[in-house]
N, C-alpha and C positions, 0 to 999 in steps of 0.2 A: 383473480383481482380483485380489489374491491377498489371503485372508484365511483363517485356519488359526485354528482354535480347539480347543484339547486339552485335555479336562479326562475323564481316567481316573478311572473311580468302582471298579475290582473289591478289592473287598479279599482282602489276603492272611494268610495264619496269623494268624488274630485270629476272634474274637468271631464264631461261628455265627447269633445274632440281629440280623441284620438288616432294618429298620424295625421292630424289636420294644421296642428299647433294650436296652441293655450287657448282656451276662453279667455275673455280681457274682464267680464263683466267681472268687479269684485262683489264678493258675499259680503253682505249688513252683518256686523258684530254688536248687535246691543247692550251687551256686558262693559262695553265699555264710556270712559276711561276707568283704565287699570293701574296702577303704581306697585313696581315691583323694586325692594330692595335687596341687594345683594350681600354679600356675605363680610365685606369690608366696610357695608354701610351706606354706601353709594342708592339712591332712590332715583327713580327715571318713572313718568310717568310717561304713559303711553293713551292716544285720547281718539289713534285712529291704526286699522288695522287693513286699512286698504289697498297695501303697498308693504307686504314684508318680505325681506333680502335675510335669507338661511344663510346662516356660517359654519352648515354640517348639513350631511347626508341625513344624520337622523331627526333634526330636528325639520329638515326640509319633509320626512315623510310624516312624521307627528303630524304637523301644517297639513299637508294632502290628506291624511285621516280626518282630521277632525274639519273635513269640507271647507275648507281656507284655500283647498290650493288653487283655485284662480284669484286669489291674492296674491301670491308668488313674485315678482317681479326678478328676480337673481338669485342665483344658486352657489354655492361652491360644487368643484368638480365630482364630489365625494358621494353630493345628490342624485343618486343615479336610480332610483325608486318613485312613481313609477317608471317604467323607463323611458316610453315614448312622449309623456308628457314634461319630464327634468329634459331630456337634450334639445329641447327648444327653447330654453331657460338661459338668457345673458348669463356666464360664469364671472365669478370675481375671486378668481384662485380657488387654493384649495385651502382648510380649514388653517394647518400650519404655516399657511405663507397666502395671506389676504392682501388682496389691493387694495385702498381706498378708493382710488379712482374711480373704476364701474360700479363698485356700489352705493358711490355719491349721484353718479350717473343714471341708476336705477329709479334716483327720487322716493328713497325710501318714505314709509312713515312708522317705520320701526324695526331696525333689525335684529337676530336673535341668536344665540352660540352659547356655548359655554366656556370655563378657562382652559379649553385648550386653545382657544381660538391665541393667531399672534400671527405678526409680531404687535405687541402692545401699542406701539404708537399708531399705525393703523387705528385699532380700537378709538386711542383719545381723538384722532384728527377725525374722526365721526361725529365723535359726541362733541366738540368745539364745533364743529359745523352745524349743531342742533338736532342732529339725528336722534331720537332715543334710541340707546343702544340696550340692549337684555342680556346679561353674563349669568348665566347660572353657575353653579359650581358641578365640577364633572361628577357622570353618578357612576356606580360601579357593582357589579351582583343583581341579583334577579330580580330584586324588586325595583331596581333603576329605572326599568320601559317605564311603569303604573307612574310612578315619583314624575318625569319628566313629561308625561303627557299630562298628568294634573297645574303641572306648573304650565308649562305652555297656555295649555286653553286660559287660564286663570291671567295672563298676562295680556293675550291675545281678547276676552270679552267672551269665549266659549264657556264658561267652567260647567254645565251642566253635558256637554257634549264630550268636555273632556274627563267626566265621571264617569259616564256611558263607554268612552272607551276603554280607561284604562283598567276600569270592572273585566270587559270580557278579553282584555289583552292579559290581566293577572290570572282568570280562569284558566287559560292557555295554557299557561306557565304552568300554574298548578296541577294543569292535568298531565302534562310530561313526565313534572319530577313523579308524581303519581303513579305513571308508567314506567319509571324505571325500574322503583321499588320489587318490581317480577324478574328483573335481570340475574341470566346464569353466568355469574363471573364477572371479572370486574378488570377490565382491560388497561393495562398504562396506555394514557395519551399524552401528546403534545401539541399546543400549538406552534408550527411553524409559518411567521408571517414574511413577505416577500415586499418591503418599502423598497426598494430599487434595485436595479442591476447589480450594486454591490453592498448591498443590507440588507440580512438575513436574521431575522428577530427569533429569539423562542422567546414566547410570551408566557409571565410567569402572572402574581398577584400583583392586586390593584390596576386591572387591564379589563376592556369590554368580555372579555373571556372568564372573568374571576365568578367562582362557582359554575360554571357550567359545565365543565367537563365532571366533578363532581355529582350534581345532578342530574348528569346523563350517565350516573352507574358507569364511571368510569374513575380508575386512579391517575388523576392530575400529575404526573411527575415534571409539568414546567419548573422553571425557575424558582426559587423560595423567595417569599419578602426579606430576608435578609440578605438578600445579594447586593443589595443595595441601589436596582433598579427592578422594576417593572418585565423591561426589556435585556436580553441580555444577545450577545452579537451572537451569532450560529461560529459553533466551533467543533471539530470534531471529535475532540474531547467530551466538549459538551453536551451533544446530543449522542455520544455511545452513552456518558455517562448517565443519562435520564433512560436508555432502552426502550423507545417507545413501543408498545405493540402495535398502537396504529399514530398517525399524523393527520393532522387534519391540518388544513390551508385555504387561504385566502384564493378565489379565481383568476383573476387581475394577474396577481404575480405568476400565478400557477403557469398560464399561458406566458407569461413574456418572456420567462426559462424556457419555452420547450415543451409543456404539458409533463406528462411522468416521466416520459425521457431522461429532460434538462431537469426536472426535479430529484431524479435518482443518482443527480451528478453533483450537488450539493456538497458541500462538505458533511462528512460526516454520517450521510442519510442511508446511503448504502450497506453501510455497517451497523445497523439499527436492525432488531427484528420485522418492525413496518414493510422494509423495504423488501427482506427476504420471501414474504407473502404479498408482497403488491397492496399492502392494509394503506391507502392515500385515502379520506378524503377531502374534497374541494367542493366550498359551497360558495355563493357571489360573496362579497365585502362584506354590504353593508347588512346582509341577511344574516353573516354569521356573528358580526362585531358588531353591528352599530346598536344592538340595546332598543330597538325600538320598536313600533306596533306585530311587528315577526317574527319579535323575541321566542314566545310560547313555539308557533307554528318552528322556527331553526331549532328550536330544542325537542322539539318530537321529532324531527327526521335525523336529528342526529344521536338521538335515543333507538329509533329502529336500523341506521347501521350501524349501531354498535352492536346491537342485540338482535340480531333477525328474528329470536326466537318470539319477541315481543308481536311481533309483526301477524294481523290476522289476514292476511294477503296468501 
């Protein structure tokens, strides 16, 4: 049986208060004020990054790796890395179901997220209250992490740190892609995401996983873009039609359905070649789908899990 649980818990570039609560001294950002103009033409001025609220886990992780973790005053529920530090911060809902009250209670000097943040009424309420809110476009593909890092760093007044981090992250991604070119064989792989107890989705194109499976030397047998949605509800027919040799899934939902035993009972899973060989790969949610600073590490791990012949160990 192939079962890979990938949970990285090492904090980089942030608080030294692991396990004892966050350090509250904000980090100085001399590159402010800055301005950001979103795709709709709305320009926002940011004069202080002393109190940052992040609307999604990938942005929380980027802020942390930029060395501004101590400036975070509230985050959404998907903000799980670094684990110990993020769990102490006040929560504001989850990216697709945000609440204005806890955000305003955190007294932010800037709020950052992307176009997946909703409901839009919450974003508007924050702006009406005078809070600078920066909403970036949603990014997909293996160039997304570096783009997001540079965007966030520029807005928060640390563009040099952003350039250094983006360069490192892109190099890790490129190295993982290069590693995959030596693979023997091209397994058929699909990504099954368990969103809730009754919502099971096959991830297709225009999602955070776009390009990752192909870059890992796999045949991405997820839904085609022409299906009308990047997320296709799991049905026995859809999964049987995909016939994956390997199924990749995220840890939280995998655990909530009872681990491997419960996972194999999902509609159609038992009928796949992956189930017959026990080829299920499980990774921490943000690590797998966040397209954040650890993307290159995640891609390399997927490459080695799919192609063990490439391992030097």
